[in-house]
N, C-alpha and C positions, 0 to 999 in steps of 0.2 A: 563256043561255050566254055571250053577248057581254058582258053587263054585268060579271060577275066578272073577265073578262080585261081589260076596260078599266080597272077599279079597280086591279088589280094593276100594270098598266103605269104608271099615274099615280103610284102610291106608289113604285115602283122608281125612276122618273125623278127625282122631287123629292128622294128620299132620297139618291141619288147626287150630285146638285148640292149638297146641303147638306154632305155629307161633304167635297167638294172645297173648298167655301167655308170650312169650319172649319179647313182646314190653315193653319198659320202658317209663314211663311218662317223660315229659319235666322237667328238674331240675328247682326248684324255689329257688332263694337265699332268705332265710328268717332269716339269722343270724343277720343282721343289722336292722331287723324290728320286732316289737313286735305285737302280735295279740291282737286287741282290739274288735274283734267280740265277742259278749256276749252270743252266743249260742253254745252249744257243737256239734250241727249238722248243717251242711250247705247244702242247696239244690243248686246243680249246674245246674239244669234244667232251660233252658231259657223259660220264660213265654212270649208268643207272645202277650197277651192281656193287658200288662201293659206298662207304660211309664217310661223309665229310663232317669234320668237327666244327661246331659253332662255338663262339666265345663263351656263351652262357652255359654250355654243356661240359666244358673242360673242368675236371675236378681240381681242387686246391691241394697242393702238395703238403701243406701243413695241417689242414683239417681233414681231408679225405685222401690220405696218402696211399691207402690200399687200392683205391681206384686208379692211382697213378703208377701202379705196379711197384710200390715200395713197401717195405716192412715197418718203417718208422717215419717220423716226420722228416721231411726232406725238402730240398730246393729243386728237385728234378721231378718232372711229371712225364711219364712214358707209358701212356695207356695202350699204345699199339705194340709195346714190347719190342722196340727197335734195338735197344741195348740189352745185354745180359746183366745179371745182378752184380757181378764183380765190376764191370765197367761203370755201371751207375754208382756203385759205392765209392769207387775211386774219384769220380767226378764230384760227388757230394762231399768227400773229404777235402778236396782241393778248394771247393767253394767255402767251406767252413774255415779253412786255414786263411784264406784271403780275407774273410770277414773279421777274424780275430786280429790279424796282423796289420790291418789298416785302422787308422784312428777314427774316432767318431766325428762325423761332420754335421751332426744335428745341433740345434740350438741348446737342447737339454740332453745330457748324456749321463747315464749311470756309470758306476765304476767298472763293471765288467762288460759293457757293451762294445761292440766293434764298429766297423766303418761301413764299407760298401758290401751290399748283398747282391749276389748274382743268381738269377733263376733261369732254368732251362726247360723248354717244352718241346718234346719230340713227337711229331704227328706224321701220319702218312698223307692225309688229305685235309685241306681246309675248305670251308664253305666259300664258294665263288659267286658273288652277285653277277647278274647278267651284264655283259658288255662293259666290264670294268677291268682296267689294266692289272696284270698280275702283281706288279710292284706296288701298286696302290692297295691291292687286296691284302697282301701280307703285311704291309706297313700299318694299315688301319687295324688289322687283326692283332698285331703285336701291341700297339698302343692301348687298345681296349683291354687286352688280357693283363697287361701290367697294372692298369688302373684297378682291375678287379682283384688281382692277387694281393697287391700292396705288401710285398715282402719287406720293404723298408718303411719305417714309421715316419720318415720325413722326405720321401722321394730319393732316398739314398740307395737306389737299386738299379740293376741292369737286367733286362730280360732278353734272352736269346730264343728265338723260335726257328725250328727247322722242320719244314714239310718235305719229307724225303721223297714221297711219290710225286708230289707236285713240283719237286726240285726248286723250292723257294726257301729263302731264309731272310731273317731281318733281326736287327738288334736295336732295342729302344732303351734310351738312357734317361734316368730320372733327373729332375731339376737340380737337386743338391749334388748329385754325382757329376753332372755336366761341368761343374767347376773344375773337376780333375780329369774326367774322361769325356770329351765332347763327342757329339754324334759323328763328326768327321773322323775322329780317331777310332771310334768303334767300326766305322766302315773300312778304314785302312786295315784294322786287325782282321776283319773278315776276308778282305781281298788277299792278304798274305797267306791265309789258310784255305782259300777257295778250292785249291787243287785237291785237298783231302775230301771235301764234300762232293766234288765232281766225280771222284773215284769211288764214292760210296763208303769211305772210311769216316763214319760219323763220330765215332768215339775219338779217334785221333785228331780230327778237326776241332772238336769241342775242347779237348784237353790242351791243344796248342793255343787256342784262344784264351783259355783260363790262365795259362802260363804267361801270355803276353799282358793280360790285365794285371796279374800279380807283379810282374816286373815294372809295370807303369805306376802302380799305386803303392808299392812297398815303402818308398821313400817320401811319400807325401806327408805333409803336416796339417794339423787341424787349423783352419783359419781362425784369426782372432775373433772372439765373441763380440757381437754388436751390442752396443748399449741400447737398452730398451727401457722405457719408462714403465715402472711397476707401481701400480696404485697402492699396494700394501706397503712397499718401501717408502713411498712419498708420505703416506699417512703416519707411518711409524717415525719417520724423521721429524715431521712436524710436531707430533706428540712429545717426542724426546726433547726437542728444542724448547717447547713450552715448559716442560718439567724442569729443565736445567735453568731456564730464566727465572722461574718461580723460586727455586732454591737460592739462586744468587740474590734475588730481591729480598728474600727473607733474611739472609745473612747480612746484607747491607742494613736492613732495618734494625736488626739486633745490635750491630756494631754502632749504628747511629744513636740508639737509645742508651747504650752503655757509655758512649762518649758524652752524650748530653747529661747523663746522670753524674758522671765524674766531673764534668765541667761546671755543672750547677752546684755541686757540693763545694768545689773550690771557690766559686763566687760567693756562696753563703758564708764560708769561712772568712773571706776577705771582708764581706759586709759586717760580720760580727766583730772582726777586729777593728774595723773603722768605727763601729758603733761604740765599742768599748773605749776606743781612743777619744771619741767625741764626748762621751759621758764621764770621762776620767776626772775632770775638774770637780764635778759635784762630789764624786767619791773621795777625791783627795781632800776636799774641804771638810767633808763629814768625818773622815778619819782623823784629820788634823784637829778638828774641834773635839772629837771624842777623846783623843789622846791628851788634849790640853785640859780636859775636865779634871777636877780634883776629886780624889776618892773621899768617901764619907758623906756626911750630910751637908747640905748647903749652909753657908753662913752669910750673914749680912756683910755688905761691903765695908772694908776697913781701909782707911787711908794708910798708905805706906809710911813707915817711920823713916824719918830723914837721918836717923843715927845709924841705921844698918847700912853696911857697905855692900853687902851681897844679898840677893833675893834668890833663894833656891827655886829652880825651875819646876821641881816636883810639886811645890805648893802653890804654883801660879795657875789660875784658871780664868777662862773667858767664857762666860755663859750669860746670854741675855735673860735667862729665866731667873737667875739669882739676884739680879739687880732690882733693888727695891725702888719702886717709882712713886712711893707715897710722898705726900708733901713734906712729912717730917724728915724722911730720909733725904729728900732733895734739899731741904734746907740745911740738913746736917752736912751734906756733901758740899753744898755751896759755902758753908761756913768754914769748911776745912780749907786751909790755905797752906801752901808750901812756901816757906820763907826763903829758902836758898835755891839757887840755880844749879848747884852741884848735885843736889839730890835728884833733880829731874834728869840730868845727864846720865847719872848712874842707873836710874830706873830705865831709861831708854836703852842703854847698853845691855842691861840684863834682859830686857824684853827681846831685843834682837838676838841675843845668844840663845834664849829659850826657843824662839821660833826657828832658828837655824838648826838647833838640835833635833827638834821634832820633824823638820823637813828631811834631814838626813835619815832619821828612823823610817819615815814614810817612804823614801826612795828605796830603802833596803827591802821593805815588804812589797813594794811595787815590782821590783825586778824579780822577786822570788815567785810571786803568784801569777803575774800577767806577762812578764818578759817584755814589757813595753815601757818606754820612757816618754813621759809627757811633762813639758814645762808648765809649772803653775803660773 
């Protein structure tokens, strides 16, 4: 009776141990995360009598600085009072100096703004999700806290978290800051000062890390600003170009009208001069006949005396109105005969002289008033 019971107990015991040994732990992806816990041994036992900080419960050092054990706005939150007041003040002063002496790396910067902002959170314990690797816990905790605090307005910040009792530490770098201080460089700076944290010298370790960051970033220069399309600038440029083109067009129109007016006036003057030149013959003839008219009342036509050798030009006139066309006068004129050819030649010569004299007088007046010469 006892033998079957003994065999059953042996089989049950060894089978149970084998089943526990075959259990595999939950795989933890640690390839993309580096371990910054500074103790070779980690205690996974959950202590019931301690308080573990959650990301949502940690106060902001700028808004709720009194809950961070600070007397004014600060970049350090120490709710568990790990540092004394003087040590925290010195670290805060070093952070402000680094911020002022580094150039602004944001797209938009005011005149008095600085560059890189560093925040520090000192805690004893952090909240630990079940079956999660310590390095992954502190890394996720730091990333979430940096996103919550937003010490830099354009991700130009660095956040250092040290969990003293859990012996964990991590440094998260903002996107804008990573162009000057990469995540690998932050890890290198921590490794260089890891001995201070392992020995429990938290102030010395943090101060040495701030010094390394200061030496790394003191000589950096602001990157050239990227060209970005601004809708307001584009609209302003278009409106300005339209206004300038409108002004240029108006000036061209005014100049064209002025030129056209001056050119038209010159053409009108030329046309007037041509018109005067074309109508000059009629005026010349009228002036010539007016000057040839005799002064006084008209007299009937008298035949020239053949005895006179000269005929004064002042008494000679040609006017169709004073010629008497009655039959009696016609008969009288027809009856008048010139007996000698010499008298006709003298009369013709005198007539030519008189016409020549009047033409010379007419040319004088013509040059005086019209400044034009036209051949009759």
